[in-house]
TIKOLLO-300887 format. One record per residue (C-alpha): x, y, z; residue number from 1. Coordinates in steps of 0.02 Angstrom, whole numbers, plus 50000, padded with zeros to 5 digits. Example, Ala and Ser with C-alpha at 12.3 -4.5 7.8 and 13.67 -1.06 7.14 Angstrom:
2
ATOM     c1     c2     c3   nr
ATOM  50615  49775  50390    1
ATOM  50684  49947  50357    2
This chain:
466
ATOM     c1     c2     c3   nr
ATOM  48220  41470  56497    1
ATOM  48297  41634  56549    2
ATOM  48241  41779  56443    3
ATOM  48378  41831  56324    4
ATOM  48382  41960  56187    5
ATOM  48458  41933  56018    6
ATOM  48636  41990  55995    7
ATOM  48748  42012  55846    8
ATOM  48779  41828  55810    9
ATOM  48592  41790  55814   10
ATOM  48564  41894  55658   11
ATOM  48680  41784  55554   12
ATOM  48685  41595  55546   13
ATOM  48831  41549  55660   14
ATOM  48879  41407  55542   15
ATOM  48927  41543  55415   16
ATOM  49045  41623  55543   17
ATOM  49129  41469  55617   18
ATOM  49315  41459  55580   19
ATOM  49323  41622  55481   20
ATOM  49449  41760  55514   21
ATOM  49397  41893  55640   22
ATOM  49394  42031  55509   23
ATOM  49279  41930  55397   24
ATOM  49163  41888  55542   25
ATOM  49149  42071  55595   26
ATOM  49112  42118  55415   27
ATOM  48973  41988  55400   28
ATOM  48901  42051  55565   29
ATOM  48893  42225  55489   30
ATOM  49008  42301  55620   31
ATOM  49148  42356  55504   32
ATOM  49179  42385  55320   33
ATOM  49311  42296  55216   34
ATOM  49407  42459  55204   35
ATOM  49415  42474  55394   36
ATOM  49479  42294  55408   37
ATOM  49614  42327  55277   38
ATOM  49665  42486  55368   39
ATOM  49681  42390  55533   40
ATOM  49780  42252  55446   41
ATOM  49902  42383  55379   42
ATOM  49927  42451  55555   43
ATOM  49951  42273  55619   44
ATOM  50087  42238  55488   45
ATOM  50176  42401  55526   46
ATOM  50178  42363  55712   47
ATOM  50238  42186  55682   48
ATOM  50390  42252  55587   49
ATOM  50433  42350  55745   50
ATOM  50416  42195  55852   51
ATOM  50246  42244  55924   52
ATOM  50111  42112  55904   53
ATOM  49930  42169  55915   54
ATOM  49766  42077  55887   55
ATOM  49656  42139  55746   56
ATOM  49506  42155  55862   57
ATOM  49606  42265  55982   58
ATOM  49663  42377  55838   59
ATOM  49485  42399  55776   60
ATOM  49435  42449  55953   61
ATOM  49578  42576  55957   62
ATOM  49512  42647  55793   63
ATOM  49342  42668  55877   64
ATOM  49245  42569  55748   65
ATOM  49195  42422  55861   66
ATOM  49163  42391  56046   67
ATOM  49230  42253  56159   68
ATOM  49060  42167  56149   69
ATOM  49068  42173  55957   70
ATOM  49236  42083  55962   71
ATOM  49169  41956  56088   72
ATOM  49021  41922  55974   73
ATOM  49141  41894  55829   74
ATOM  49252  41777  55931   75
ATOM  49096  41680  55983   76
ATOM  49044  41669  55800   77
ATOM  49216  41601  55755   78
ATOM  49187  41462  55881   79
ATOM  49013  41427  55811   80
ATOM  48925  41497  55965   81
ATOM  48786  41624  55987   82
ATOM  48805  41780  56091   83
ATOM  48657  41837  56195   84
ATOM  48609  41977  56312   85
ATOM  48535  41913  56476   86
ATOM  48384  41977  56569   87
ATOM  48452  41952  56745   88
ATOM  48283  41939  56833   89
ATOM  48215  41811  56710   90
ATOM  48327  41662  56754   91
ATOM  48214  41519  56817   92
ATOM  48236  41456  56994   93
ATOM  48262  41275  56940   94
ATOM  48412  41328  56836   95
ATOM  48490  41423  56981   96
ATOM  48464  41275  57099   97
ATOM  48539  41151  56975   98
ATOM  48709  41236  56966   99
ATOM  48812  41234  57127  100
ATOM  48880  41400  57189  101
ATOM  49059  41336  57186  102
ATOM  49043  41277  57006  103
ATOM  48968  41440  56945  104
ATOM  49104  41544  57028  105
ATOM  49248  41429  56983  106
ATOM  49206  41421  56798  107
ATOM  49127  41596  56789  108
ATOM  48968  41530  56708  109
ATOM  48782  41553  56741  110
ATOM  48633  41441  56701  111
ATOM  48494  41498  56584  112
ATOM  48382  41345  56586  113
ATOM  48377  41170  56660  114
ATOM  48272  41017  56617  115
ATOM  48281  40894  56763  116
ATOM  48204  40750  56664  117
ATOM  48337  40755  56527  118
ATOM  48473  40839  56633  119
ATOM  48493  40966  56494  120
ATOM  48566  41132  56551  121
ATOM  48594  41292  56454  122
ATOM  48737  41401  56516  123
ATOM  48813  41569  56472  124
ATOM  48999  41603  56487  125
ATOM  49114  41750  56463  126
ATOM  49223  41675  56327  127
ATOM  49203  41536  56199  128
ATOM  49379  41480  56250  129
ATOM  49305  41412  56411  130
ATOM  49264  41246  56327  131
ATOM  49331  41147  56474  132
ATOM  49188  41214  56580  133
ATOM  49070  41120  56463  134
ATOM  49175  40961  56473  135
ATOM  49190  40967  56663  136
ATOM  49004  41000  56686  137
ATOM  48970  40842  56586  138
ATOM  49094  40744  56691  139
ATOM  49064  40818  56865  140
ATOM  48877  40848  56855  141
ATOM  48821  40725  56720  142
ATOM  48735  40866  56623  143
ATOM  48700  40880  56438  144
ATOM  48765  41055  56406  145
ATOM  48718  41190  56281  146
ATOM  48829  41345  56293  147
ATOM  48814  41524  56232  148
ATOM  48920  41679  56261  149
ATOM  48863  41835  56356  150
ATOM  48948  41999  56406  151
ATOM  49059  41980  56560  152
ATOM  48970  42121  56652  153
ATOM  48803  42031  56638  154
ATOM  48875  41866  56699  155
ATOM  48959  41954  56845  156
ATOM  48792  42033  56893  157
ATOM  48705  41864  56895  158
ATOM  48846  41784  56994  159
ATOM  48837  41924  57122  160
ATOM  48648  41912  57139  161
ATOM  48617  41725  57135  162
ATOM  48784  41640  57166  163
ATOM  48865  41735  57308  164
ATOM  48989  41623  57402  165
ATOM  48897  41658  57564  166
ATOM  48739  41576  57498  167
ATOM  48804  41398  57510  168
ATOM  48902  41297  57636  169
ATOM  48944  41115  57669  170
ATOM  48827  41116  57820  171
ATOM  48682  41179  57711  172
ATOM  48720  41044  57584  173
ATOM  48719  40907  57717  174
ATOM  48554  40971  57787  175
ATOM  48479  40968  57613  176
ATOM  48537  40788  57589  177
ATOM  48464  40737  57758  178
ATOM  48296  40809  57707  179
ATOM  48289  40729  57534  180
ATOM  48140  40612  57518  181
ATOM  48210  40533  57359  182
ATOM  48369  40480  57449  183
ATOM  48283  40435  57613  184
ATOM  48222  40271  57534  185
ATOM  48402  40208  57543  186
ATOM  48411  40223  57732  187
ATOM  48430  40058  57823  188
ATOM  48453  39956  57664  189
ATOM  48642  39932  57679  190
ATOM  48713  39848  57524  191
ATOM  48546  39772  57473  192
ATOM  48509  39902  57341  193
ATOM  48462  39857  57162  194
ATOM  48589  39913  57033  195
ATOM  48458  40016  56943  196
ATOM  48406  40106  57103  197
ATOM  48589  40135  57146  198
ATOM  48627  40207  56973  199
ATOM  48479  40326  56990  200
ATOM  48535  40381  57164  201
ATOM  48713  40410  57100  202
ATOM  48641  40529  56969  203
ATOM  48533  40622  57096  204
ATOM  48568  40808  57081  205
ATOM  48600  40828  57269  206
ATOM  48731  40689  57270  207
ATOM  48812  40761  57115  208
ATOM  48815  40936  57193  209
ATOM  48890  40870  57357  210
ATOM  49033  40782  57269  211
ATOM  49062  40932  57158  212
ATOM  49072  41044  57312  213
ATOM  49192  40924  57399  214
ATOM  49309  40917  57248  215
ATOM  49314  41104  57218  216
ATOM  49340  41140  57403  217
ATOM  49482  41015  57412  218
ATOM  49568  41092  57261  219
ATOM  49542  41267  57333  220
ATOM  49619  41213  57501  221
ATOM  49764  41126  57409  222
ATOM  49721  40957  57485  223
ATOM  49831  40814  57425  224
ATOM  49702  40677  57460  225
ATOM  49515  40659  57492  226
ATOM  49458  40509  57596  227
ATOM  49282  40434  57598  228
ATOM  49281  40303  57737  229
ATOM  49138  40186  57788  230
ATOM  49121  40136  57971  231
ATOM  48988  40040  58065  232
ATOM  48895  40196  58124  233
ATOM  48950  40333  58003  234
ATOM  49025  40378  57835  235
ATOM  49175  40492  57862  236
ATOM  49251  40618  57743  237
ATOM  49427  40685  57771  238
ATOM  49551  40797  57679  239
ATOM  49740  40783  57693  240
ATOM  49818  40956  57691  241
ATOM  50006  40980  57718  242
ATOM  50020  40799  57774  243
ATOM  49884  40811  57908  244
ATOM  49710  40734  57895  245
ATOM  49564  40849  57937  246
ATOM  49390  40779  57965  247
ATOM  49248  40866  57872  248
ATOM  49062  40867  57905  249
ATOM  49012  40685  57871  250
ATOM  48879  40646  57740  251
ATOM  48727  40545  57796  252
ATOM  48778  40362  57813  253
ATOM  48647  40297  57692  254
ATOM  48727  40399  57553  255
ATOM  48889  40300  57558  256
ATOM  48842  40189  57411  257
ATOM  48774  40330  57299  258
ATOM  48929  40439  57333  259
ATOM  49050  40296  57297  260
ATOM  48951  40247  57143  261
ATOM  48954  40426  57079  262
ATOM  49143  40429  57097  263
ATOM  49153  40263  57003  264
ATOM  49046  40332  56862  265
ATOM  49159  40484  56845  266
ATOM  49314  40372  56842  267
ATOM  49238  40246  56720  268
ATOM  49241  40106  56849  269
ATOM  49117  39963  56873  270
ATOM  48980  40013  56997  271
ATOM  48920  39833  57008  272
ATOM  49088  39771  57072  273
ATOM  49099  39793  57262  274
ATOM  49209  39646  57310  275
ATOM  49373  39689  57225  276
ATOM  49486  39843  57231  277
ATOM  49475  39960  57082  278
ATOM  49585  40103  57021  279
ATOM  49539  40244  56903  280
ATOM  49572  40422  56854  281
ATOM  49476  40584  56827  282
ATOM  49547  40732  56729  283
ATOM  49482  40908  56760  284
ATOM  49530  41087  56719  285
ATOM  49486  41206  56862  286
ATOM  49522  41392  56846  287
ATOM  49617  41350  56685  288
ATOM  49733  41237  56786  289
ATOM  49749  41050  56746  290
ATOM  49697  40937  56890  291
ATOM  49711  40747  56892  292
ATOM  49618  40642  57020  293
ATOM  49687  40468  57050  294
ATOM  49549  40356  57119  295
ATOM  49575  40202  57229  296
ATOM  49425  40099  57287  297
ATOM  49451  39970  57424  298
ATOM  49318  39848  57492  299
ATOM  49307  39849  57683  300
ATOM  49197  39769  57817  301
ATOM  49068  39909  57808  302
ATOM  49074  39957  57625  303
ATOM  49197  40030  57501  304
ATOM  49332  40154  57553  305
ATOM  49382  40281  57421  306
ATOM  49539  40388  57417  307
ATOM  49557  40523  57285  308
ATOM  49736  40584  57261  309
ATOM  49732  40764  57198  310
ATOM  49872  40793  57074  311
ATOM  49883  40978  57031  312
ATOM  50000  40978  56881  313
ATOM  50013  41167  56885  314
ATOM  50071  41166  57067  315
ATOM  50205  41032  57058  316
ATOM  50383  41098  57036  317
ATOM  50453  40985  56901  318
ATOM  50626  41061  56907  319
ATOM  50778  40997  57000  320
ATOM  50820  41169  57070  321
ATOM  50648  41183  57149  322
ATOM  50631  41019  57243  323
ATOM  50736  41068  57395  324
ATOM  50909  41002  57352  325
ATOM  51061  41090  57425  326
ATOM  51183  41166  57300  327
ATOM  51308  41024  57318  328
ATOM  51170  40893  57304  329
ATOM  51100  40980  57151  330
ATOM  51270  40981  57066  331
ATOM  51296  40796  57104  332
ATOM  51120  40751  57045  333
ATOM  51141  40845  56881  334
ATOM  51304  40752  56851  335
ATOM  51222  40583  56884  336
ATOM  51073  40607  56770  337
ATOM  51181  40664  56624  338
ATOM  51286  40505  56616  339
ATOM  51265  40409  56452  340
ATOM  51210  40248  56538  341
ATOM  51186  40168  56708  342
ATOM  51044  40161  56833  343
ATOM  50985  40298  56952  344
ATOM  50877  40232  57095  345
ATOM  50777  40355  57201  346
ATOM  50734  40285  57374  347
ATOM  50632  40343  57520  348
ATOM  50471  40308  57616  349
ATOM  50297  40341  57546  350
ATOM  50263  40526  57515  351
ATOM  50446  40578  57523  352
ATOM  50448  40645  57344  353
ATOM  50523  40500  57244  354
ATOM  50408  40520  57095  355
ATOM  50423  40711  57094  356
ATOM  50613  40695  57096  357
ATOM  50607  40572  56950  358
ATOM  50494  40686  56848  359
ATOM  50605  40835  56886  360
ATOM  50758  40739  56823  361
ATOM  50669  40684  56666  362
ATOM  50605  40860  56633  363
ATOM  50787  40918  56633  364
ATOM  50831  40783  56506  365
ATOM  50674  40799  56398  366
ATOM  50749  40866  56236  367
ATOM  50704  40836  56052  368
ATOM  50862  40732  56026  369
ATOM  50823  40614  56172  370
ATOM  50693  40474  56171  371
ATOM  50618  40442  56342  372
ATOM  50503  40295  56382  373
ATOM  50416  40273  56550  374
ATOM  50327  40126  56632  375
ATOM  50218  40188  56774  376
ATOM  50080  40128  56889  377
ATOM  49989  40243  56872  378
ATOM  50047  40383  56757  379
ATOM  50037  40530  56878  380
ATOM  50085  40679  56768  381
ATOM  50072  40690  56579  382
ATOM  50228  40771  56507  383
ATOM  50245  40819  56325  384
ATOM  50391  40739  56235  385
ATOM  50394  40579  56339  386
ATOM  50311  40415  56291  387
ATOM  50221  40360  56449  388
ATOM  50147  40186  56471  389
ATOM  50025  40127  56605  390
ATOM  50051  39960  56692  391
ATOM  49894  39852  56677  392
ATOM  49899  39696  56785  393
ATOM  49727  39639  56723  394
ATOM  49801  39620  56549  395
ATOM  49966  39551  56617  396
ATOM  50053  39712  56563  397
ATOM  50183  39716  56702  398
ATOM  50337  39825  56727  399
ATOM  50444  39679  56664  400
ATOM  50341  39653  56507  401
ATOM  50343  39838  56466  402
ATOM  50531  39846  56492  403
ATOM  50562  39703  56372  404
ATOM  50460  39797  56240  405
ATOM  50549  39961  56280  406
ATOM  50719  39887  56232  407
ATOM  50653  39861  56055  408
ATOM  50594  40043  56043  409
ATOM  50769  40119  56030  410
ATOM  50758  40226  56190  411
ATOM  50894  40336  56262  412
ATOM  50817  40346  56436  413
ATOM  50697  40228  56525  414
ATOM  50594  40263  56681  415
ATOM  50529  40115  56782  416
ATOM  50403  40183  56907  417
ATOM  50452  40056  57040  418
ATOM  50561  39900  57052  419
ATOM  50444  39775  57136  420
ATOM  50509  39603  57085  421
ATOM  50662  39510  57023  422
ATOM  50610  39512  56839  423
ATOM  50593  39702  56836  424
ATOM  50757  39725  56931  425
ATOM  50853  39610  56814  426
ATOM  50789  39691  56654  427
ATOM  50817  39868  56722  428
ATOM  50996  39827  56771  429
ATOM  51028  39737  56606  430
ATOM  50963  39890  56511  431
ATOM  51079  40003  56610  432
ATOM  51228  39893  56560  433
ATOM  51187  39898  56375  434
ATOM  51193  40084  56338  435
ATOM  51034  40149  56418  436
ATOM  51008  40269  56563  437
ATOM  50878  40196  56680  438
ATOM  50782  40286  56818  439
ATOM  50678  40197  56950  440
ATOM  50620  40198  57131  441
ATOM  50630  40076  57277  442
ATOM  50525  40073  57436  443
ATOM  50665  40083  57564  444
ATOM  50696  40208  57703  445
ATOM  50871  40257  57647  446
ATOM  50998  40235  57506  447
ATOM  51107  40097  57585  448
ATOM  50952  39989  57613  449
ATOM  50919  39990  57425  450
ATOM  51067  39873  57395  451
ATOM  51000  39750  57526  452
ATOM  50827  39766  57450  453
ATOM  50890  39721  57275  454
ATOM  50988  39573  57344  455
ATOM  50833  39517  57440  456
ATOM  50736  39520  57275  457
ATOM  50864  39400  57204  458
ATOM  50979  39513  57103  459
ATOM  51147  39428  57078  460
ATOM  51286  39500  57186  461
ATOM  51449  39553  57106  462
ATOM  51613  39480  57176  463
ATOM  51647  39647  57264  464
ATOM  51484  39638  57362  465
ATOM  51479  39450  57388  466
């Protein structure tokens, strides 16, 4: 355990501070008097009347009665966390090695202790608001996490000394994997690995760190997809950036199964199932930005191929005026989506922006007086105010079945992720003729082809088109 010295919150039971107002916490810590809190509250009220909002902690700092670290200790106490002062040179080597450089810098956290047997890690962070760092460490790294708060200057010093970006690279990581004796036992065994051995290998700290590095690097480079591809002689790894695939340093071939199994664990998929395709999802928050990873696992001749679609919800422009429409097209589109009923079909090849256009249209229409229901496979972006449903073919929850249920839910607008069969097409068209506005997509190369596609599915032709 790294050597830490007691701070303000250590002198009082944090359970007595949790959930209390900041003024009360500072008073219990002995940093201010009640009179000073009341004085600051009076100043706060006076400023609020003038339209100037100020936090109580900031006002107490302006008065010179507390320091920034005092306020941080109080905020930590409010969250039920301890605040500590770190002895920089006392952090054990096993703790430093357990936390990847990219993770430490991305989440602005440092390790204080690590128990490899129990995978228990103690971390210090700059703010108790960084709770997603704890959640993502549990998901990405499989750690049991205990968190405390420390002054930002101390954490920055540790990051600079032990977690400089130059101290780690993908090549170093691959070399470390090649030299791992624990993982070398998998070499030459192909698919003939016991499930227990495979589960242990998937939890190996080096495999976990590799995948963590790959994910964070992909997000940093704004990759749209990450490919893990098994071949007869190698296991390739590629990123798709701006529509082009770039090959990365390949992991050792014998780590294909542990890497795929680790991804399955993170996505709550079945690691024992290697014969059927599987789909899953991983939700992360990186640099305070929401990231969704859509996982697709496909059995091939030489193992399972995995594609991770990176959906950066903060980066997508869910607004009609930001998706590249010309002024005349924008005006026409806004007129179409504001009609009281009918069906709007977005067409185009894969990757052309059909789903983004649909979401942009629905975002424009997403108002408190409008009920919007969506049937999607999968749900790509979570949007507040819309009721979004996931198609589940294993449970026979198809687009058609969802649509029939939607019509009994009193919707104003319905989104069908994709018209794939006659049943879905018929119900969508019927809904559009009975007072609902329906949005959907078709896999055709252009708009005129969508009519032929619907007819090919079996939709009845009107006399005008017959």
